[in-house]
C-alpha positions in Angstrom: -0.1 0.1 -0.2 0.8 3.1 -1.0 1.0 6.5 1.7 0.3 9.8 -0.1 1.5 12.8 2.0 -2.4 14.8 2.2 -2.5 17.9 -0.2 -0.8 21.6 2.0 -4.2 23.0 1.4 -7.5 22.9 1.1 -8.9 25.8 0.1 -10.4 26.9 -3.8 -9.7 30.5 -3.3 -5.4 29.9 -2.7 -3.9 31.2 -5.8 -0.5 29.3 -6.8 1.4 30.7 -9.4 4.1 29.0 -11.3 7.1 30.2 -12.8 10.7 30.4 -13.7 13.5 31.7 -11.8 16.4 33.8 -13.0 18.2 30.6 -13.4 15.7 28.8 -15.0 14.2 26.5 -13.4 10.8 25.8 -12.5 8.9 27.4 -9.0 5.3 26.8 -8.1 4.6 28.5 -4.8 1.5 29.2 -3.2 0.2 32.5 -3.3 0.5 32.9 1.3 3.4 31.0 0.9 2.2 27.9 2.5 3.6 25.8 0.2 5.9 25.5 -3.1 9.0 24.0 -4.8 11.7 24.0 -7.3 11.2 21.9 -10.2 13.2 20.5 -13.3 10.3 20.5 -15.8 7.2 22.9 -16.1 4.8 19.6 -16.2 5.9 18.8 -12.5 5.6 22.4 -11.2 1.8 22.4 -12.6 1.3 18.5 -11.2 2.6 19.7 -8.0 0.9 22.7 -7.9 -2.0 21.0 -8.7 -1.4 17.7 -6.1 -1.2 20.6 -3.1 -4.6 22.6 -4.3 -7.1 19.6 -4.7 -6.9 19.7 -8.5 -7.7 23.2 -9.1 -6.1 24.0 -11.7 -8.5 27.5 -12.5 -6.4 28.7 -9.2 -2.7 27.6 -10.9 -1.6 31.4 -12.9 1.8 31.0 -15.3 3.1 34.0 -14.8 6.4 35.5 -17.2 8.1 37.5 -15.2 10.9 36.0 -12.8 9.7 34.4 -9.6 11.6 33.2 -6.7 11.5 31.0 -4.7 10.5 32.4 -0.7 9.8 29.6 1.9 11.0 32.5 4.7 7.7 33.7 4.9 4.9 33.3 7.5 2.4 31.9 6.1 -1.2 33.6 5.8 -3.4 30.6 7.7 -6.3 32.9 9.0 -7.5 32.3 5.3 -6.9 28.8 5.2 -8.5 28.5 8.4 -11.7 25.7 9.0 
């Protein structure tokens, strides 16, 4: 039996930005810093974003500008309260 980690976020309103950093690597990051990651391909960044946001492609925004992964900011958890 394969165990899968549950998604970090269940809120439909959570926007996930994907794009490339200054080195050309793919980034996926939730707008409030709740989750994010660095990926070798656009497809992997989108796959991760879909898993984390509960399979809501309408909440994924691909940016044309450079985006840097910022895992140091504190997530705004008030928007994700149950």
